[in-house]
Residue, then its C-alpha position, 0 to 999 in steps of 0.5 A: m768556507q762555508r757551504a753558503e759562501a761557497a755556493a754564493i759565488q757561483i750564484r752570483k755569476l748566473n745573474p749579478r743583477v740579483t743580491v745574494n746574501t749568506i748566513t754562515d751562523n748555526i740555522l737551528l739557533q735561530g728563529p721566527e724572525l730570520y724567515g719572515p722577510f722572505d717570500v719563501i723558504v728552501a733548504t736542501n740536503q739537510d738532516y731530517q732535525t735541521l729541516s724540521t725546525i727549520n719547517a717549525s720557525t717557517r710555520l710560526a713566521s708563516r712563510p711557505f716552506y720546501a725541503a729538498g734532498m738527494h742521496g745518488f740516484y734518489g731524491y725527494i721534495f717535501a712541501d708545507l705551504i701551511q694554507h695556500e690558495y691559488v687559481i685554475e684557467r680551464e676551458k668551462g664544462n658542461r657541468d658547474t663547478v660545485l663549491g666545497p671540499e674535493s678532498a681531504t686537504r683541497s676546498v673549491l672557494a670560488a669559481t667564475t667565468k670570462t670570454e677569452n679567444g670565443k670560448v668561456v673559460e673558467m677560473v677556479t679558486k681552490r685552497e690546499l692545506y698543508s701538514p708540517l715535515l714532523l707530522a707527515n712523516t709519520s702519517p699513513l698513506p692516503i686511504d684510496i692506496v690502502a684501501s687498494p691492493r694493486k695501489l699499495g704494491q706500486v708504492t715505491p720503497l724509497l718512501t720507507c727507505f727516506r723515513a728509515l734514514w730519517d730515524f736513524e739520524t734522528g738517534t746518531q747523527r750521522l749517516p749509516t755507513y757499511s759496519h754491521v751494526d750500522l746495516q743491521l740498525f738500518t734494516t730494521l728501522a726500514t722493515e718497521k716502517h715498512k709495516e707502518l705504511q701497511l705494505p707488503t713485505e715482498m716489496l722490500r727487497s735487499e737488493f733496493l735497500r743496499s743500492f739506496l744505501q750505497n747511494l748515500g752521500s754521493e750526487l749526481a748532476p741530472v739528479s740535483a738539476f731535475l730535482g731542482g727544476q720541480v722545486a723551482q717550478d712549483v715556487i714559481n707557481v706558487l708565489g703566482k698562485r697559479e696552478q695545484p702545486l705539490q701536494n706534499f712529498s715527491l720521491f724521485d727514483g733515477e734508476e727507474s725513472k719515477g717520481p710519484i707523490y704522496a699526500l701525507h698527513p695525520i687522516f688515519t683510517a678504522d684499521i690503523d692506530p695511530t698510537a701504533i707508530s712512533i719515532p724511535a730513538a734509534p739504538v746502535t747496540d743490541v739490534q736484533t737480526p734484520e728480517v731483509p739480508i744485507s750481507a752483501m753490501q761492501n764494507q767501506n764507510a759512507p760520508t757522514l752530514s755535513g754542517s747545517s746551510l739554508g738556501i733562501a729563495 
């Protein structure tokens, strides 16, 4: 039974009033017309190629896109809403709201007021601009983080590991195993991604790499519930055009109970050369000795990727 068909049985039981349709054809062969009838697209637990392909089609169909995935204690949520306008209601302050750019991706479009329960409430309309996954995955950290050694030191190495994992998947079409060659390759990719992000070398510890690789392919109900709840909450806000949506990459580290959010866009500072950031083909031979030791990992195989599926809400 296809994953979509198996999941549909339980989903229908949760709410029989909702019509659930399944698509069992290869999602990579579907065009933008598939996504047009839907309000929002959510893809879960897919490899990088599948996510990028779906994201490209949702952009052509002008539909908001979410990607989410988990590996044991670790997970992520990515949002590409293309261009999204929303309204924030707040108590009016002493200063008038200034219209215009608020950040590199956010602009204030309008501000109106109303009286509610004797208080003056301000309704501020904002617009957020987004980048597709293909660009976000090769973009630097926000300028305010890069310019601050303190903030750089607080960036989770989980971002490095997910970028390395997606590069590994792109070149091998599978998850890393615990073979010596795979461990060397993954660590080499992680070291390269860490340098691209301009993160301190000492932050990429062998213990964290070991934990990340040992969690690959596994699922934990509490982590899945947390990520699913975050996606659902953001989707509701986006459809209602209320509150600021996710911008644009959220990570979850279940071991540290942390969920940082990074706005990843192709905005480069003077000391970052964008031509130096590449997407390697992830060769599987002639790998150099990794900079971070991982010899303490267990010698067992991790599960490989399963077939493609798409969740549409």
